[in-house]
C-alpha positions as CSV (number, residue, x, y, z in Angstrom):
1,X,0.2,-0.5,0.0
2,X,2.5,1.9,1.0
3,X,3.9,2.9,-3.0
4,X,-0.1,3.1,-4.2
5,X,0.0,5.8,-1.5
6,X,3.3,7.2,-2.5
7,X,2.1,7.5,-5.8
8,X,-1.1,9.2,-5.2
9,X,-0.2,11.7,-3.2
10,X,2.9,12.5,-5.6
11,X,0.2,13.1,-8.4
12,X,-2.5,14.3,-5.9
13,X,-5.0,11.7,-6.9
14,X,-7.6,12.2,-4.3
15,X,-9.0,8.9,-2.6
16,X,-11.9,7.7,-1.3
17,X,-13.3,4.1,-0.5
18,X,-17.1,2.4,0.2
19,X,-16.9,-0.8,1.8
20,X,-19.4,-3.6,3.2
21,X,-17.8,-7.2,4.0
22,X,-14.2,-5.8,4.3
23,X,-15.3,-3.7,7.3
24,X,-13.0,-0.8,7.2
25,X,-9.9,-2.3,6.1
26,X,-9.1,-1.0,3.1
27,X,-9.5,2.6,4.6
28,X,-7.1,1.2,7.7
29,X,-4.7,0.4,4.8
30,X,-4.8,3.8,2.8
31,X,-4.9,5.7,6.3
32,X,-1.0,3.5,7.4
33,X,0.4,5.1,4.4
34,X,2.6,8.3,6.3
35,X,1.5,11.7,4.0
36,X,-1.9,10.3,2.9
37,X,-4.0,12.9,4.7
38,X,-2.9,15.0,1.4
39,X,-5.2,12.9,-0.7
40,X,-7.3,10.6,1.4
41,X,-11.1,12.0,1.6
42,X,-12.3,9.5,3.9
43,X,-14.2,6.1,3.6
44,X,-18.0,4.9,4.5
45,X,-18.6,1.3,5.6
46,X,-22.2,0.6,5.1
47,X,-22.6,-3.4,6.6
48,X,-26.0,-3.7,6.1
49,X,-28.0,-3.6,2.9
50,X,-30.3,-0.8,4.8
51,X,-27.4,1.6,4.9
52,X,-26.2,0.9,1.4
53,X,-29.3,2.6,0.3
54,X,-30.0,5.2,2.9
55,X,-26.3,6.2,3.3
56,X,-25.0,5.7,0.1
57,X,-28.5,6.8,-2.1
58,X,-28.6,3.0,-4.1
59,X,-31.8,2.7,-5.6
60,X,-34.1,-0.4,-3.6
61,X,-35.1,-1.4,-6.5
62,X,-31.5,-2.4,-7.3
63,X,-30.8,-3.9,-4.3
64,X,-34.3,-5.8,-4.9
65,X,-33.0,-6.8,-8.5
66,X,-29.6,-7.9,-8.1
67,X,-28.8,-8.5,-4.2
68,X,-26.3,-6.6,-2.6
69,X,-23.4,-8.9,-3.5
70,X,-23.6,-7.9,-7.7
71,X,-21.9,-6.1,-9.8
72,X,-24.2,-3.2,-10.1
73,X,-24.1,-2.6,-6.2
74,X,-20.2,-2.5,-6.3
75,X,-20.5,-0.4,-9.6
76,X,-23.0,2.3,-7.5
77,X,-20.9,2.1,-3.8
78,X,-17.8,3.1,-6.1
79,X,-20.3,6.1,-8.1
80,X,-22.2,7.2,-5.1
81,X,-19.1,7.5,-2.5
82,X,-17.1,8.9,-5.2
83,X,-19.3,11.7,-5.5
84,X,-19.9,12.0,-1.6
85,X,-16.5,12.8,-1.1
86,X,-15.5,14.2,-4.1
87,X,-12.6,12.1,-5.0
88,X,-10.6,11.6,-8.1
89,X,-10.6,7.7,-6.9
90,X,-13.3,5.5,-5.5
91,X,-13.0,1.8,-4.1
92,X,-15.6,-0.2,-2.9
93,X,-16.1,-3.7,-2.2
94,X,-19.3,-5.8,-1.6
95,X,-19.1,-9.7,-1.4
96,X,-19.9,-12.5,1.0
97,X,-17.5,-13.5,3.3
98,X,-19.2,-16.4,5.0
99,X,-19.9,-18.4,6.5
100,X,-22.7,-19.3,4.6
101,X,-24.3,-18.7,0.9
102,X,-25.8,-15.6,1.5
103,X,-28.8,-14.4,-1.9
104,X,-28.2,-17.8,-3.0
105,X,-24.2,-16.7,-4.0
106,X,-21.2,-18.5,-3.0
107,X,-19.1,-17.8,0.0
108,X,-16.0,-16.2,-1.4
109,X,-17.8,-14.2,-4.0
110,X,-16.5,-10.4,-4.6
111,X,-17.5,-7.6,-6.1
112,X,-14.7,-4.5,-6.1
113,X,-16.0,-1.1,-8.0
114,X,-13.2,1.2,-9.1
115,X,-14.4,4.5,-10.5
116,X,-11.5,6.4,-11.7
117,X,-12.7,10.3,-12.9
118,X,-15.2,9.3,-15.1
119,X,-14.2,5.9,-15.7
120,X,-16.0,3.1,-13.4
121,X,-14.8,-1.0,-13.8
122,X,-16.3,-3.8,-11.6
123,X,-14.1,-6.9,-10.7
124,X,-15.4,-10.3,-10.0
125,X,-13.8,-12.4,-7.4
126,X,-13.8,-16.0,-6.4
127,X,-12.0,-16.3,-3.3
128,X,-11.3,-19.1,-0.6
129,X,-10.8,-19.1,3.2
130,X,-11.8,-18.1,6.1
131,X,-14.0,-14.8,6.9
132,X,-10.5,-12.9,7.7
133,X,-8.6,-14.5,4.6
134,X,-11.2,-13.4,2.3
135,X,-11.4,-10.2,3.3
136,X,-7.8,-9.9,3.2
137,X,-7.6,-11.1,0.1
138,X,-10.1,-8.8,-1.6
139,X,-8.2,-5.7,-0.3
140,X,-4.7,-7.1,-1.5
141,X,-6.3,-7.7,-5.1
142,X,-7.8,-3.8,-5.1
143,X,-4.4,-2.8,-4.0
144,X,-2.8,-4.8,-6.8
145,X,-5.4,-3.6,-9.4
146,X,-4.7,-0.4,-8.8
147,X,-1.0,-0.2,-8.3
148,X,-1.3,-1.8,-12.5
149,X,-3.3,0.5,-13.1
150,X,-1.3,3.0,-12.1
151,X,1.9,1.3,-13.7
152,X,3.8,0.9,-10.2
153,X,6.2,-1.8,-9.6
154,X,6.8,-2.2,-5.8
């Protein structure tokens, strides 16, 4: 995370996050980078479905149609939080870390949304392990994707 944070600081790219099953883990990783306050806008954790609707303004119809473990929700979380925080870059996390299937979706199915200016991309992940391992793998994958996006080697 340190190389990514330094890149964001050096290029004055503001960042925010919207998290569900990662419960602020990404925010904690970002916040550990020295000097990140220059570009880190903040994070919102909306663990319950109701909070995604109330705080992130995700349409209830979208939630009803696709469920919260979906690419549509990851996209809406990233887009809406990006606007909420007026950030250049926003990362969102929604998924099922277990211990049982949710919305008829398997444990380990996760979606990462990345909004960068007016571009939004969603990544579908199929992870394995304990709740903590799935959460940590998703956070690590998001950092890997962002580093690749910005051509950061380390």
